C-alpha positions as a Python dict, from the first residue, in 0.01 Angstrom:
ca = {
    (1, 'X'): (0, 0, 0),
    (2, 'X'): (-61, 252, 281),
    (3, 'X'): (198, 286, 554),
    (4, 'X'): (177, 79, 871),
    (5, 'X'): (77, 207, 1214),
    (6, 'X'): (279, 99, 1518),
    (7, 'X'): (130, 170, 1859),
    (8, 'X'): (364, 175, 2158),
    (9, 'X'): (212, 172, 2507),
    (10, 'X'): (340, 120, 2857),
    (11, 'X'): (319, 266, 3207),
    (12, 'X'): (449, 613, 3284),
    (13, 'X'): (825, 602, 3340),
    (14, 'X'): (889, 282, 3143),
    (15, 'X'): (1092, 466, 2880),
    (16, 'X'): (856, 487, 2582),
    (17, 'X'): (980, 828, 2466),
    (18, 'X'): (1345, 724, 2476),
    (19, 'X'): (1266, 399, 2295),
    (20, 'X'): (1075, 577, 2019),
    (21, 'X'): (1349, 837, 1980),
    (22, 'X'): (1620, 572, 1940),
    (23, 'X'): (1396, 363, 1713),
    (24, 'X'): (1348, 656, 1478),
    (25, 'X'): (1722, 722, 1478),
    (26, 'X'): (1775, 363, 1362),
    (27, 'X'): (1486, 381, 1112),
    (28, 'X'): (1493, 741, 982),
    (29, 'X'): (1202, 676, 745),
    (30, 'X'): (974, 589, 1038),
    (31, 'X'): (720, 866, 1087),
    (32, 'X'): (583, 985, 1420),
    (33, 'X'): (233, 1099, 1502),
    (34, 'X'): (251, 1407, 1722),
    (35, 'X'): (-34, 1396, 1972),
    (36, 'X'): (-233, 1690, 2106),
    (37, 'X'): (-229, 1750, 2481),
    (38, 'X'): (-352, 2005, 2733),
    (39, 'X'): (-61, 1948, 2971),
    (40, 'X'): (224, 2194, 3002),
    (41, 'X'): (557, 2126, 2825),
    (42, 'X'): (828, 1954, 3031),
    (43, 'X'): (1191, 2052, 3011),
    (44, 'X'): (1294, 2115, 2651),
    (45, 'X'): (975, 1982, 2491),
    (46, 'X'): (877, 2187, 2188),
    (47, 'X'): (531, 2250, 2045),
    (48, 'X'): (470, 2057, 1724),
    (49, 'X'): (771, 1834, 1788),
    (50, 'X'): (694, 1641, 2105),
    (51, 'X'): (326, 1737, 2130),
    (52, 'X'): (81, 1991, 1998),
    (53, 'X'): (23, 2184, 2321),
    (54, 'X'): (-330, 2330, 2327),
    (55, 'X'): (-568, 2461, 2591),
    (56, 'X'): (-868, 2260, 2710),
    (57, 'X'): (-1112, 2474, 2513),
    (58, 'X'): (-933, 2397, 2187),
    (59, 'X'): (-904, 2029, 2272),
    (60, 'X'): (-1275, 1998, 2358),
    (61, 'X'): (-1368, 2175, 2034),
    (62, 'X'): (-1163, 1915, 1845),
    (63, 'X'): (-1351, 1638, 2029),
    (64, 'X'): (-1682, 1793, 1922),
    (65, 'X'): (-1555, 1807, 1564),
    (66, 'X'): (-1462, 1433, 1579),
    (67, 'X'): (-1103, 1523, 1497),
    (68, 'X'): (-951, 1249, 1713),
    (69, 'X'): (-918, 880, 1634),
    (70, 'X'): (-853, 838, 2007),
    (71, 'X'): (-832, 1063, 2309),
    (72, 'X'): (-815, 1013, 2683),
    (73, 'X'): (-783, 1198, 3011),
    (74, 'X'): (-465, 1105, 3197),
    (75, 'X'): (-388, 1262, 3535),
    (76, 'X'): (-632, 1548, 3465),
    (77, 'X'): (-469, 1628, 3130),
    (78, 'X'): (-614, 1541, 2788),
    (79, 'X'): (-424, 1358, 2515),
    (80, 'X'): (-542, 1278, 2163),
    (81, 'X'): (-433, 1151, 1821),
    (82, 'X'): (-589, 1325, 1523),
    (83, 'X'): (-719, 1143, 1215),
    (84, 'X'): (-545, 1393, 990),
    (85, 'X'): (-197, 1323, 1130),
    (86, 'X'): (-234, 949, 1069),
    (87, 'X'): (-406, 953, 733),
    (88, 'X'): (-173, 1207, 576),
    (89, 'X'): (135, 997, 654),
    (90, 'X'): (-27, 661, 580),
    (91, 'X'): (-142, 792, 241),
    (92, 'X'): (223, 872, 160),
    (93, 'X'): (313, 509, 247),
    (94, 'X'): (499, 626, 557),
    (95, 'X'): (507, 392, 857),
    (96, 'X'): (400, 579, 1168),
    (97, 'X'): (477, 511, 1535),
    (98, 'X'): (253, 642, 1814),
    (99, 'X'): (287, 668, 2191),
    (100, 'X'): (-63, 615, 2334),
    (101, 'X'): (-218, 452, 2641),
    (102, 'X'): (-417, 128, 2643),
    (103, 'X'): (-749, 304, 2589),
    (104, 'X'): (-608, 480, 2285),
    (105, 'X'): (-462, 154, 2155),
    (106, 'X'): (-806, -10, 2164),
    (107, 'X'): (-960, 281, 1976),
    (108, 'X'): (-687, 280, 1715),
    (109, 'X'): (-728, -92, 1653),
    (110, 'X'): (-1101, -35, 1594),
    (111, 'X'): (-1031, 227, 1325),
    (112, 'X'): (-711, 73, 1184),
    (113, 'X'): (-741, -306, 1209),
    (114, 'X'): (-393, -370, 1067),
    (115, 'X'): (-220, -154, 1330),
    (116, 'X'): (55, -330, 1528),
    (117, 'X'): (34, -298, 1907),
    (118, 'X'): (353, -310, 2116),
    (119, 'X'): (350, -296, 2496),
    (120, 'X'): (665, -193, 2682),
    (121, 'X'): (712, -345, 3028),
    (122, 'X'): (952, -251, 3309),
    (123, 'X'): (1176, -521, 3460),
    (124, 'X'): (971, -484, 3780),
    (125, 'X'): (744, -237, 3961),
    (126, 'X'): (1036, -153, 4190),
    (127, 'X'): (1252, -50, 3894),
    (128, 'X'): (964, 154, 3752),
    (129, 'X'): (923, 341, 4081),
    (130, 'X'): (1296, 415, 4090),
    (131, 'X'): (1287, 554, 3737),
    (132, 'X'): (993, 779, 3823),
    (133, 'X'): (1183, 917, 4121),
    (134, 'X'): (1498, 971, 3916),
    (135, 'X'): (1296, 1161, 3656),
    (136, 'X'): (1233, 1427, 3920),
    (137, 'X'): (912, 1565, 3770),
    (138, 'X'): (657, 1436, 4026),
    (139, 'X'): (601, 1466, 4399),
    (140, 'X'): (545, 1163, 4625),
    (141, 'X'): (168, 1166, 4582),
    (142, 'X'): (195, 1177, 4203),
    (143, 'X'): (448, 892, 4205),
    (144, 'X'): (218, 682, 4424),
    (145, 'X'): (-73, 737, 4184),
    (146, 'X'): (142, 652, 3883),
    (147, 'X'): (256, 326, 4041),
    (148, 'X'): (-103, 232, 4128),
    (149, 'X'): (-213, 308, 3772),
    (150, 'X'): (82, 118, 3627),
    (151, 'X'): (-3, -192, 3829),
    (152, 'X'): (-356, -189, 3685),
    (153, 'X'): (-257, -89, 3333),
    (154, 'X'): (8, -359, 3287),
    (155, 'X'): (-268, -623, 3295),
    (156, 'X'): (-374, -496, 2952),
    (157, 'X'): (-54, -624, 2792),
    (158, 'X'): (-229, -959, 2735),
    (159, 'X'): (-410, -831, 2423),
    (160, 'X'): (-113, -655, 2261),
    (161, 'X'): (64, -814, 1964),
    (162, 'X'): (417, -781, 2104),
    (163, 'X'): (565, -741, 2453),
    (164, 'X'): (906, -581, 2509),
    (165, 'X'): (1081, -563, 2846),
    (166, 'X'): (1281, -242, 2882),
    (167, 'X'): (1556, -357, 3119),
    (168, 'X'): (1820, -238, 2872),
    (169, 'X'): (1719, 40, 2635),
    (170, 'X'): (1937, -65, 2341),
    (171, 'X'): (1812, -423, 2358),
    (172, 'X'): (1451, -299, 2377),
    (173, 'X'): (1510, -74, 2075),
    (174, 'X'): (1656, -364, 1876),
    (175, 'X'): (1349, -572, 1956),
    (176, 'X'): (1114, -293, 1851),
    (177, 'X'): (1314, -247, 1530),
    (178, 'X'): (1283, -620, 1456),
    (179, 'X'): (904, -590, 1486),
    (180, 'X'): (889, -304, 1235),
    (181, 'X'): (1127, -470, 990),
    (182, 'X'): (945, -805, 1004),
    (183, 'X'): (610, -633, 946),
    (184, 'X'): (753, -453, 645),
    (185, 'X'): (854, -790, 498),
    (186, 'X'): (509, -942, 526),
    (187, 'X'): (365, -1077, 202),
    (188, 'X'): (79, -827, 209),
    (189, 'X'): (330, -540, 206),
    (190, 'X'): (581, -681, -43),
    (191, 'X'): (369, -878, -291),
    (192, 'X'): (235, -574, -485),
    (193, 'X'): (595, -462, -547),
    (194, 'X'): (699, -814, -648),
    (195, 'X'): (405, -844, -889),
    (196, 'X'): (506, -517, -1049),
    (197, 'X'): (858, -645, -1109),
    (198, 'X'): (806, -1010, -1193),
    (199, 'X'): (557, -1240, -1364),
    (200, 'X'): (366, -1334, -1051),
    (201, 'X'): (-2, -1414, -1028),
    (202, 'X'): (-216, -1487, -721),
    (203, 'X'): (-283, -1571, -459),
}
């Protein structure tokens, strides 16, 4: 069986990166798809670890070569997930988690029907705005635009498979872990192994 694909989305500032980092600490065998982006690194972000940082010319060439399963422009920067990064890990039966926006989630579901979509919600818009300010990476205009976008984007949570409120990071991580573990125990994932060990036929 190929590995599973877990898509995590949510508005900017909701804590997706921290959630994914803690989730992978709790599930060390959970792979991560490193996206390509044209934006500049923030803080201690490293190329090839947090993102593949490329220029717009390189990114657009990859679009022309149909290298991306999904890509989108977000706040004038481009982000994309390559087919090769997903297929190589899935072929090794590695579960992969991705941090993509709602547009990317739709595209991924089209190409990988069995992907699991998880949307992370803030406790409120007020809390989200406070977190954006505390992050200290955006000016007032950028924060205003992010809040406006978040208000629109959150409406898309209705077509995700799972919704997780990130009021408390550790609780949110436990809920995300429970999703991954339960998916791993599905009959479709475990039956081939059981049939190889025991005298089981069907369904």
